[in-house]
C-alpha positions as CSV (number, residue, x, y, z in Angstrom):
1,M,21.7,-8.1,16.7
2,T,19.7,-5.0,17.8
3,E,16.0,-5.3,18.5
4,L,13.9,-3.1,16.2
5,T,10.8,-1.5,17.4
6,F,7.6,-1.0,15.4
7,H,8.3,2.8,15.3
8,Q,11.8,2.3,13.8
9,I,10.4,-0.1,11.2
10,A,7.4,2.2,10.4
11,H,9.7,5.3,10.1
12,E,11.7,3.4,7.4
13,L,8.3,3.1,5.4
14,L,7.4,6.8,5.7
15,K,6.1,8.3,2.4
16,K,6.0,4.8,0.8
17,E,3.0,2.8,-0.3
18,V,2.2,0.2,2.4
19,E,-0.3,-2.4,3.4
20,V,-1.3,-2.4,7.0
21,V,-2.9,-5.5,8.5
22,T,-5.0,-4.8,11.5
23,L,-7.4,-6.6,13.8
24,Q,-10.3,-4.8,12.0
25,G,-9.1,-5.4,8.4
26,N,-6.4,-4.4,5.9
27,F,-5.6,-1.0,4.5
28,V,-3.4,0.1,1.6
29,G,-2.1,3.6,1.0
30,R,0.8,6.0,1.5
31,L,2.2,6.2,5.1
32,L,2.2,9.9,6.0
33,E,3.0,9.9,9.7
34,V,4.1,7.7,12.6
35,G,3.0,8.9,16.0
36,R,3.3,7.5,19.5
37,D,0.0,5.6,19.3
38,V,-1.3,6.0,15.7
39,I,-0.1,6.0,12.2
40,V,-1.6,8.2,9.5
41,L,-2.3,6.6,6.1
42,E,-3.5,8.3,2.9
43,S,-5.8,5.7,1.3
44,R,-7.2,6.0,-2.2
45,G,-10.8,4.8,-2.6
46,R,-12.8,4.4,-5.8
47,M,-13.6,8.1,-6.2
48,R,-11.7,9.9,-3.5
49,E,-8.7,10.0,-1.2
50,R,-9.1,9.6,2.6
51,V,-6.8,10.0,5.5
52,L,-7.0,7.3,8.1
53,A,-5.5,7.3,11.6
54,I,-4.9,3.7,12.7
55,R,-4.1,2.8,16.3
56,I,-0.7,1.1,16.5
57,E,-2.0,-1.4,19.1
58,T,-4.4,-2.8,16.5
59,I,-1.7,-3.4,13.9
60,V,-0.7,-7.0,13.2
61,A,1.7,-6.3,10.3
62,I,2.9,-3.5,8.1
63,F,4.8,-3.9,4.8
64,R,5.7,-2.0,1.7
65,V,3.6,-2.6,-1.4
66,E,6.1,-2.7,-4.3
67,N,3.9,-2.3,-7.3
68,F,1.2,0.0,-6.1
69,A,-0.9,1.1,-9.1
70,P,-4.5,1.8,-9.8
71,R,-6.4,-1.3,-10.8
72,G,-9.1,-1.6,-13.4
73,P,-12.5,-3.2,-12.9
74,F,-11.2,-6.8,-12.9
75,G,-8.2,-6.2,-10.7
76,F,-5.8,-5.6,-13.6
77,N,-3.6,-2.6,-14.0
78,P,-4.7,-1.0,-17.3
79,S,-1.1,-0.7,-18.5
80,E,-0.5,-4.4,-17.8
81,V,-3.4,-5.3,-20.1
82,E,-2.1,-2.9,-22.8
83,S,1.5,-4.2,-22.6
84,E,0.3,-7.8,-22.8
85,S,-1.9,-7.2,-25.9
86,H,1.1,-5.2,-27.4
87,H,3.4,-8.1,-26.6
88,E,1.0,-10.6,-28.2
89,E,0.8,-8.5,-31.4
90,S,4.6,-8.1,-31.7
91,S,5.2,-11.8,-31.0
92,S,2.7,-12.9,-33.7
93,H,4.7,-10.9,-36.4
């Protein structure tokens, strides 16, 4: 079995939505670049997008976020709530 490096794993996640766990907190966004000592993440905040450079030495874990979607005020995806209410209406008929 070959030993994978962080850089190899991170390159597989390029242009994907990821969560990065660091010693200073967690960050979610699209992985834009993997450098020698930093990764670049495009993170979406409440009203704006920001680009973050995160030092690789502070990273504890990085993984792909499968269902990355904007969340509503209570943590729900607006389309999830819509589809649930639609499902309830159709199942009551």
